C-alpha positions as CSV (number, residue, x, y, z in Angstrom):
1,M,-107.5,101.8,165.9
2,P,-104.0,100.9,165.1
3,K,-102.7,101.6,161.7
4,A,-101.9,97.9,160.9
5,L,-105.4,96.7,161.4
6,I,-106.8,99.4,159.2
7,T,-104.5,98.5,156.4
8,H,-105.4,94.7,156.7
9,A,-109.1,95.5,156.6
10,G,-108.7,97.7,153.5
11,Q,-106.9,94.9,151.8
12,C,-109.6,92.4,152.6
13,R,-112.3,94.8,151.4
14,G,-110.4,95.2,148.2
15,L,-110.0,91.5,147.6
16,S,-113.7,90.5,148.3
17,Q,-115.0,92.5,145.4
18,P,-113.2,90.5,142.7
19,L,-114.1,87.2,144.4
20,R,-117.7,88.1,144.5
21,H,-117.8,88.7,140.7
22,T,-116.0,85.4,140.1
23,R,-118.6,83.4,142.0
24,L,-121.4,85.2,140.2
25,R,-119.9,84.4,136.8
26,R,-119.6,80.7,137.8
27,L,-123.2,80.6,138.8
28,V,-124.4,82.3,135.7
29,A,-122.3,79.8,133.6
30,F,-123.8,76.8,135.4
31,L,-127.3,78.1,134.8
32,L,-126.6,78.6,131.1
33,V,-125.3,75.0,130.9
34,I,-128.4,73.6,132.5
35,L,-130.7,75.7,130.2
36,I,-128.8,74.5,127.1
37,A,-128.8,70.8,128.2
38,M,-132.5,70.6,129.0
39,P,-133.8,70.7,125.4
40,A,-131.3,68.0,124.4
41,V,-132.4,65.8,127.2
42,A,-136.1,66.2,126.2
43,F,-135.5,64.9,122.7
44,L,-133.4,61.8,123.8
45,P,-135.2,58.5,122.8
46,P,-136.3,56.2,125.6
47,V,-134.0,53.4,126.7
48,G,-136.0,50.7,124.7
49,R,-135.6,52.7,121.5
50,A,-132.0,53.4,122.1
51,E,-131.4,49.7,122.5
52,A,-133.3,49.1,119.2
53,Q,-131.1,51.5,117.4
54,E,-127.9,49.9,118.4
55,R,-125.8,48.5,115.6
56,R,-126.3,45.0,114.6
57,T,-123.5,42.7,113.5
58,I,-123.7,40.2,110.6
59,L,-124.0,37.4,113.2
60,D,-127.0,39.2,114.7
61,M,-128.6,39.5,111.3
62,F,-128.2,35.8,110.5
63,F,-128.6,34.2,114.0
64,G,-130.4,36.9,115.9
65,R,-129.5,38.7,119.1
66,P,-129.9,36.7,122.3
67,R,-132.9,37.9,124.2
68,Q,-132.3,39.4,127.6
69,Q,-134.3,38.0,130.4
70,Q,-136.5,40.5,132.3
71,R,-136.2,40.9,136.0
72,V,-139.2,40.6,138.2
73,Y,-139.5,42.8,141.3
74,E,-141.0,41.2,144.4
75,D,-141.8,43.1,147.6
76,Y,-142.0,40.9,150.7
77,G,-143.4,43.8,152.9
78,D,-140.4,43.8,155.4
79,G,-138.5,46.3,153.5
80,R,-136.6,43.8,151.4
81,N,-136.8,44.0,147.6
82,V,-135.7,40.9,145.7
83,Y,-135.1,40.9,142.0
84,R,-135.5,37.6,140.3
85,E,-135.0,36.6,136.7
86,A,-138.3,36.1,134.9
87,P,-138.8,32.7,133.4
88,P,-138.4,32.5,129.6
89,P,-141.7,32.9,127.8
90,V,-143.4,29.6,127.0
91,R,-143.9,29.2,123.3
92,R,-147.1,27.7,122.1
93,Q,-146.6,24.4,120.5
94,P,-148.4,24.2,117.2
95,K,-151.0,21.5,116.9
96,P,-149.6,18.5,115.2
97,Q,-151.2,18.1,111.8
98,R,-152.3,14.7,110.8
99,A,-150.1,13.5,108.0
100,K,-152.1,12.5,105.0
101,P,-151.6,8.9,104.1
102,R,-149.4,8.6,101.1
103,P,-150.4,6.1,98.4
104,T,-148.3,3.1,98.4
105,P,-146.5,2.8,95.0
106,V,-147.4,-0.3,93.2
107,E,-144.3,-2.3,92.5
108,T,-144.3,-4.5,89.4
109,P,-143.2,-7.9,90.4
110,E,-140.1,-9.0,88.6
111,P,-140.5,-12.1,86.5
112,E,-139.4,-15.2,88.3
113,I,-136.1,-16.5,87.0
114,V,-136.4,-20.1,86.1
115,A,-133.3,-22.3,86.1
116,K,-132.3,-23.2,82.5
117,L,-132.0,-26.9,81.6
118,P,-128.7,-28.3,80.5
119,D,-130.0,-29.1,77.1
120,A,-131.7,-25.8,76.6
121,K,-131.6,-24.3,73.1
122,T,-129.5,-21.1,72.5
123,V,-130.6,-18.0,70.7
124,L,-127.5,-16.0,69.6
125,V,-128.0,-12.2,69.3
126,V,-125.3,-10.3,67.4
127,G,-125.1,-6.7,66.2
128,D,-124.7,-3.1,67.5
129,F,-126.3,-1.4,70.5
130,I,-129.8,-1.9,69.1
131,A,-129.1,-5.7,69.2
132,G,-127.9,-5.3,72.8
133,S,-131.3,-3.7,73.7
134,L,-133.1,-6.5,71.8
135,S,-131.1,-9.1,73.8
136,D,-132.1,-7.5,77.1
137,G,-135.8,-7.6,76.1
138,L,-135.5,-11.2,74.9
139,Q,-133.9,-12.3,78.2
140,T,-136.9,-10.8,80.0
141,A,-139.4,-12.4,77.6
142,F,-137.8,-15.9,78.0
143,A,-137.1,-15.7,81.7
144,D,-139.8,-18.3,82.5
145,S,-138.8,-20.6,79.7
146,P,-136.2,-23.2,81.0
147,N,-135.6,-24.5,77.5
148,I,-134.4,-21.2,75.9
149,V,-131.2,-19.4,76.6
150,V,-130.5,-15.9,75.1
151,E,-126.8,-15.2,74.5
152,N,-125.9,-11.6,74.0
153,R,-122.8,-11.2,71.9
154,S,-123.5,-7.7,70.6
155,E,-120.9,-4.9,70.3
156,G,-122.4,-1.4,70.9
157,S,-120.1,0.7,68.6
158,S,-119.7,-1.9,65.8
159,G,-121.3,-2.2,62.4
160,M,-120.9,-3.3,58.8
161,V,-118.6,-0.4,57.9
162,R,-115.8,-0.3,60.4
163,D,-114.3,-3.8,59.9
164,D,-111.0,-2.4,61.3
165,Y,-112.7,-1.8,64.6
166,F,-114.7,-5.1,64.8
167,D,-114.5,-7.8,62.2
168,W,-117.9,-9.3,62.4
169,P,-117.5,-12.1,59.8
170,N,-114.7,-13.6,61.7
171,M,-116.3,-13.0,65.1
172,L,-119.6,-14.6,64.1
173,S,-117.8,-17.9,63.3
174,V,-116.1,-17.8,66.7
175,Y,-119.4,-17.1,68.6
176,A,-121.3,-19.7,66.6
177,D,-118.7,-22.4,67.4
178,D,-118.8,-21.3,71.1
179,V,-122.5,-21.3,71.9
180,K,-123.9,-23.7,69.2
181,P,-127.0,-21.6,68.5
182,A,-130.3,-23.0,67.5
183,L,-131.3,-19.6,66.0
184,I,-129.4,-16.4,65.1
185,V,-130.8,-12.9,65.5
186,V,-129.0,-10.0,63.7
187,S,-129.4,-6.3,64.0
188,F,-127.1,-3.7,62.4
189,G,-127.3,-0.2,60.9
190,A,-127.3,2.4,63.6
191,N,-123.5,3.0,63.4
192,D,-123.1,2.7,59.7
193,R,-123.7,6.3,58.6
194,Q,-120.0,7.1,57.9
195,Q,-117.4,6.8,55.3
196,M,-116.2,3.3,54.4
197,K,-112.7,2.1,53.5
198,I,-112.7,0.1,50.3
199,G,-109.2,-1.2,49.7
200,A,-107.0,1.9,49.9
201,V,-109.8,4.3,49.1
202,R,-112.2,5.9,51.6
203,E,-115.6,6.3,50.1
204,K,-118.0,8.9,51.3
205,Y,-121.3,7.9,52.7
206,R,-124.2,7.2,50.3
207,T,-122.1,7.3,47.1
208,D,-122.8,4.6,44.5
209,A,-119.6,2.7,45.4
210,W,-120.4,3.0,49.1
211,M,-123.9,1.5,48.6
212,A,-122.7,-1.3,46.4
213,E,-120.0,-2.3,48.9
214,Y,-122.4,-2.1,51.9
215,T,-124.9,-4.3,50.1
216,R,-122.2,-6.8,49.3
217,R,-121.1,-7.0,53.0
218,V,-124.7,-7.4,54.2
219,A,-125.2,-10.3,51.7
220,A,-122.0,-12.0,52.7
221,F,-122.9,-11.8,56.4
222,A,-126.4,-13.1,55.9
223,A,-125.0,-16.0,53.8
224,L,-122.4,-16.8,56.6
225,A,-125.1,-16.9,59.2
226,R,-127.3,-19.2,57.1
227,S,-124.3,-21.5,56.5
228,R,-124.8,-22.9,60.0
229,N,-128.1,-24.4,58.9
230,V,-130.1,-22.5,61.6
231,P,-132.9,-20.0,61.2
232,L,-131.9,-16.4,60.7
233,L,-133.9,-13.5,61.9
234,W,-132.7,-10.1,60.7
235,V,-134.3,-7.3,62.8
236,G,-134.8,-4.0,61.1
237,M,-133.8,-0.6,62.5
238,P,-136.4,1.7,64.3
239,S,-136.9,5.3,63.7
240,F,-134.7,8.0,65.4
241,Q,-135.2,11.6,66.5
242,S,-133.0,12.9,63.7
243,P,-135.0,13.1,60.4
244,A,-131.9,12.5,58.3
245,M,-131.0,9.4,60.4
246,T,-134.6,8.1,60.1
247,A,-134.5,8.5,56.3
248,D,-131.2,6.5,56.2
249,M,-132.7,3.7,58.3
250,V,-135.5,3.3,55.7
251,T,-132.9,2.7,53.0
252,F,-131.0,0.3,55.2
253,N,-134.1,-1.7,56.0
254,G,-134.7,-2.2,52.3
255,I,-131.2,-3.7,51.9
256,F,-131.6,-5.9,55.0
257,R,-134.9,-7.3,53.8
258,T,-133.7,-8.1,50.3
259,E,-130.5,-9.8,51.3
260,A,-131.9,-11.7,54.2
261,E,-134.7,-13.2,52.1
262,K,-132.3,-14.1,49.3
263,V,-130.5,-16.6,51.6
264,G,-133.7,-18.0,53.2
265,G,-133.7,-15.8,56.3
266,Q,-136.6,-13.7,57.7
267,F,-136.7,-10.0,58.0
268,I,-138.7,-8.6,61.0
269,D,-140.0,-5.1,60.5
270,I,-140.3,-3.2,63.8
271,W,-140.9,0.3,62.3
272,D,-144.5,0.7,63.4
273,A,-143.6,0.1,67.0
274,F,-141.8,3.4,67.4
275,V,-143.7,5.8,65.2
276,D,-147.1,7.5,65.3
277,E,-150.0,7.3,62.8
278,Q,-148.2,9.7,60.5
279,G,-145.0,7.7,60.6
280,K,-143.1,10.2,62.7
281,F,-140.7,9.5,65.6
282,V,-142.3,9.3,69.1
283,T,-140.7,9.3,72.5
284,T,-143.6,7.8,74.4
285,G,-146.1,5.2,73.2
286,S,-147.9,2.0,74.2
287,D,-146.0,-0.8,75.8
288,I,-146.9,-4.5,75.4
289,N,-149.8,-4.1,77.9
290,G,-151.2,-1.0,76.1
291,Q,-150.1,1.5,78.7
292,Q,-148.5,4.8,77.7
293,V,-144.9,4.7,78.8
294,R,-141.6,6.3,77.7
295,L,-140.0,4.1,75.0
296,R,-136.9,6.2,74.0
297,G,-134.1,7.9,75.9
298,A,-133.6,11.7,76.2
299,D,-131.1,11.5,73.3
300,G,-133.7,10.1,70.9
301,I,-131.5,7.1,70.1
302,N,-131.4,4.6,73.0
303,L,-134.3,2.6,74.3
304,T,-135.8,2.5,77.8
305,P,-136.5,-0.8,79.5
306,A,-140.1,-0.6,78.3
307,G,-138.8,0.1,74.8
308,K,-136.5,-2.9,74.9
309,R,-139.3,-5.2,76.0
310,K,-141.5,-3.8,73.1
311,L,-138.7,-4.4,70.7
312,A,-138.3,-8.0,71.8
313,F,-142.1,-8.5,71.6
314,Y,-141.9,-8.4,67.8
315,V,-139.1,-11.0,67.7
316,E,-140.4,-13.2,70.5
317,K,-143.4,-14.4,68.4
318,D,-141.2,-15.7,65.6
319,I,-138.7,-17.4,67.9
320,R,-141.6,-19.3,69.6
321,R,-142.9,-20.2,66.2
322,L,-139.6,-21.5,64.9
323,L,-138.5,-23.4,68.1
324,G,-142.0,-24.8,68.7
325,E,-142.9,-26.3,72.1
326,T,-139.4,-25.8,73.4
327,A,-140.1,-22.0,73.7
328,A,-143.4,-22.5,75.5
329,P,-143.5,-20.9,79.0
330,G,-143.2,-23.4,81.8
331,G,-141.0,-25.6,79.7
332,D,-141.6,-29.0,81.2
333,I,-144.0,-31.2,79.2
334,P,-145.5,-33.9,81.3
335,D,-144.8,-37.5,80.5
336,P,-147.9,-39.4,79.4
337,S,-146.7,-42.5,81.3
338,G,-147.1,-40.6,84.6
339,M,-150.7,-39.5,83.8
340,K,-152.4,-43.0,83.9
341,D,-154.9,-41.8,86.5
342,L,-156.1,-39.0,84.3
343,V,-156.8,-41.2,81.2
344,V,-160.5,-41.7,80.7
345,T,-161.3,-45.1,79.0
346,A,-164.3,-45.6,76.7
347,P,-167.2,-47.6,78.2
348,T,-167.8,-51.1,76.9
349,S,-170.8,-52.0,74.8
350,E,-172.5,-53.8,77.6
351,T,-172.7,-50.7,79.7
352,I,-174.3,-48.5,77.0
353,V,-178.0,-47.9,77.7
354,K,-180.3,-46.5,75.0
355,T,-182.2,-43.5,76.1
356,Q,-185.2,-41.8,74.5
357,P,-184.6,-38.5,72.7
358,I,-185.5,-35.4,74.6
359,S,-187.3,-32.5,73.0
360,L,-185.7,-29.1,73.2
361,V,-188.8,-27.6,74.5
362,D,-189.3,-30.1,77.4
363,P,-190.8,-29.8,79.9
364,E,-194.0,-28.2,78.6
365,L,-195.4,-27.2,81.9
366,D,-198.4,-25.3,80.6
367,G,-199.3,-27.9,78.0
368,A,-198.7,-25.7,75.0
369,S,-195.7,-24.4,73.0
370,A,-197.4,-21.5,71.2
371,L,-197.3,-17.9,72.3
372,L,-200.4,-16.1,73.3
373,D,-202.1,-14.1,70.5
374,G,-199.6,-15.5,68.1
375,D,-200.5,-16.9,64.7
376,S,-199.3,-20.4,64.1
377,L,-197.3,-21.0,61.0
378,P,-199.0,-23.2,58.4
379,A,-197.5,-26.6,58.2
380,S,-195.7,-27.3,55.0
381,T,-197.3,-30.1,52.9
382,G,-194.5,-30.5,50.3
383,R,-191.0,-29.7,49.5
384,S,-189.9,-26.1,49.5
385,A,-188.1,-24.4,46.6
386,R,-184.8,-24.8,48.6
387,D,-185.3,-28.5,48.9
388,L,-186.0,-28.9,45.2
389,L,-182.9,-26.8,44.3
390,I,-180.5,-28.7,46.6
391,E,-181.8,-32.2,46.0
392,K,-182.9,-32.1,42.3
393,G,-181.3,-28.9,41.0
394,E,-184.7,-27.6,40.0
395,A,-185.0,-23.9,40.1
396,P,-188.4,-22.3,40.9
397,P,-190.3,-20.7,37.9
398,A,-189.4,-17.1,37.2
399,P,-192.0,-14.5,38.1
400,F,-194.3,-13.5,35.2
401,G,-192.7,-10.7,33.1
402,R,-189.1,-11.1,34.3
403,I,-186.4,-11.4,31.6
404,D,-185.8,-15.0,32.4
405,D,-189.5,-15.9,32.0
406,F,-189.6,-17.9,28.7
407,R,-193.1,-19.2,28.9
408,L,-195.4,-18.7,25.9
409,V,-198.7,-17.1,26.8
410,K,-201.7,-17.7,24.6
411,T,-203.3,-14.4,23.3
412,A,-206.7,-14.0,21.6
413,L,-206.5,-12.3,18.2
414,A,-209.3,-10.3,16.6
415,P,-210.8,-11.8,13.4
416,E,-209.5,-10.2,10.3
417,T,-212.0,-8.7,7.7
418,P,-210.9,-9.5,4.2
419,E,-210.5,-6.5,1.9
420,T,-212.9,-6.9,-1.1
421,T,-212.0,-5.6,-4.6
422,P,-214.7,-5.1,-7.3
423,I,-214.5,-7.6,-10.1
424,A,-214.2,-6.1,-13.5
425,A,-216.2,-7.4,-16.5
426,P,-214.3,-9.7,-18.8
427,G,-212.6,-7.9,-21.6
428,A,-213.0,-4.5,-19.9
429,S,-210.0,-2.6,-19.0
430,P,-210.0,-0.6,-15.8
431,S,-210.4,3.0,-16.1
432,P,-207.8,5.3,-14.7
433,G,-210.3,6.7,-12.2
434,D,-211.1,3.2,-10.9
435,A,-207.5,2.3,-10.3
436,A,-206.5,1.8,-6.7
437,P,-204.4,4.6,-5.3
438,F,-201.8,2.1,-3.9
439,P,-200.7,-1.2,-5.3
440,A,-202.2,-4.2,-3.6
441,A,-199.9,-5.9,-1.0
442,P,-199.1,-9.5,-1.8
443,A,-201.0,-12.0,0.2
444,L,-198.9,-13.5,3.1
445,P,-199.1,-17.2,3.8
446,S,-201.1,-17.9,6.9
447,K,-199.5,-19.7,9.8
448,T,-201.3,-22.3,11.8
449,G,-200.9,-22.2,15.5
450,T,-202.0,-20.5,18.6
451,G,-199.6,-17.6,18.5
452,P,-199.6,-14.5,16.4
453,R,-198.9,-14.8,12.7
454,L,-195.4,-14.2,11.4
455,G,-195.2,-10.6,10.3
456,A,-198.4,-9.6,12.0
457,A,-198.5,-6.7,14.4
458,P,-198.7,-7.4,18.1
459,P,-202.2,-7.8,19.4
460,W,-202.0,-4.6,21.5
461,Q,-201.0,-2.5,18.4
462,A,-203.8,-1.1,16.2
463,V,-203.3,-1.9,12.5
464,P,-204.5,0.9,10.2
465,L,-206.6,-0.1,7.2
466,R,-205.4,0.8,3.8
């Protein structure tokens, strides 16, 4: 063999040994990788769980993740496999529930508004916010009276104290000249619990000077209202939720009553309409129909529509009484001349026919008027004691033994046995042993008559012998 070939073969034999080891190491490394990877693959979650553990965004939490449609595998038998999208699942529609019929709320019909007549009489209402509530209630009360018009000229924040805010004496004259009222209704006091300016001095509330000035202003205002020669109705204050304010209203009502009655006005007390049996403030109470409703607002001061109507109810009666038929509902009084067909004339004397009297027990169908097994009352043959007392004034005799029985009753008396005394011989003196143990009683004169003797014992009392 040539030397060159031997050399090349030796080189190849020397190179194949390292290459063989390299391939072996690669194979061993591959097997180790597979052995290490197999336990990890065994513990991997299924695809569905992996999808469930994916992160969810905030939008997915609020709106949900869109649901993927499943694919349906269809085999046509000719070697073709077709994948189609499965139709979305049909949701079961819930059965419609029958709606329960709701009760129809009963709506109170509003009073029919009647057109007022041109010559209707006007009721002028002045005062603070209580007077405004009273005016609303009166307008509702006289809505069906065409002859009555209620004019509301109240000022909610005014009163008798702050004449710098609202000068009521001057404004009353202006209002009276404007509306020509037939009756004036006044209500003040809810805003008067504050200091008063008297001249240049500001007096604190409820001092002696404050009370004196307040009384003077109330008296002057009442006299000004009565100077119009129209009736004056001064409406008192109701109770309030504040106990201190309620106590002050009691004091004010006393002043209003006194000063209004001095000038010939009338004070209307509404206190009982807004308190309970113990005289305490109430929020709910009976309305004019006797139903339990809310009368006062949440602040314990203002009035609800039902409270306004109840307040007007106390004043409405006096207005109708003072204005007479003008304030009657319906208003229009029919003219007698247009009622000729309704007039019934008295029959003439020729047409009167005399009829026989009819008994109250007619007709007696069974021929008798007495009850079965009933004792008939004895017929009276004379006049009764009542007839004698009424006709002649003769009272019946008193029963025997009563204190007013003044009749004398004859009683039989037992005969008396005279007491004999031995007669002594003439000239002989009585011996001491023969003397009577007691002196003889003087003889009483006998009384003629049928009754017992004067001084004698009653016939039922035994008389001892001496």
